[in-house]
N, C-alpha and C positions, 0 to 999 in steps of 0.2 A: 800756661798756654792759652787758656780761655781768656784771661785778661788781655794778653798781648793781641789776640785776634780782635777783640772788641775795641781796643784802643786804636787799632788801625782802621776799623770801620767807622768809629765815632771820634773824629778829631777833637771834639769838645770834652771827651772823657778825661778826667783828671785822676791820676793815680794817688792812692793813699800814701802818706809818708810820715815819718817821725812819730810824734805823739798820737796823731790821728790813727795811724796804722795800728799802733799798740792798743788804742782804745777800741777799735773795731773788733779786735780779737779777744778782748777781755771776757766776753760772755762764755767763751769756749774753755772748759776746764782742761782740755787736752792741747791747748795752744802751744805748749812747750815742745810738743812732738812735731810741729810744723818746722821743716828744715829752714835754716837761716836764709838760704838762697831763694826760698819761695815766699818769704814773709811779705814782701812788697806786692807780689802778684796775688797772693791769697787775700790779703787785706783789701786790695783794690777790687777784687772780684766780689768781696762781701759788701764793700761800699757801694758798688754799682748795682747791687741786687742780683748778681748772677749766681752766687752761692750763699746758702743760708745755714749750712751745717746739717747733720743728720738728725739732730735734736737741738733744742734751744741752747743746751750747754755742751754739745759735743760736735766736733768737726770731723773726727776720724781721719786725720791726714794720711795715715798708713793703710787705710781701708781701700778696697777696690770699689769703684763706682758701679752701681747697678745700671741696667738699661734704662730704667725709669728715671734715675738721677741724671744720667747723661742726656736723656731726652728733655728733661726739665731745663737743664742748662742751655741746651741748643735752642729751646723755645724762647727762653729769656734773652739769649743773644740775638735771635731773630727779631724779637719785639723791640729791643733796644736799637738795633740797626735800622729798623723801619722808622722809628721815631726820629733818629738822628738824620735820616734821609728825607724826612718829611712825608713818609708813607710811600708805599709802592703801588 
């Protein structure tokens, strides 16, 4: 959902695909728990810098996001949108 919103705001945002998408998720030991239908969006969000995982080697795809994590993602989305728009 995060990636879809950003890709609508930033027309230059390129989704991760294929080998690149796989490589972006390699650092996460729990990457096999990411649902197949979400792999493209998750890897794209990582590529674009929106999501970084809860630790360097954990993504916790089945975990619930905390308020702080949600706020960090929204802040990053806003920063990316402002850059794409040339600043507000």
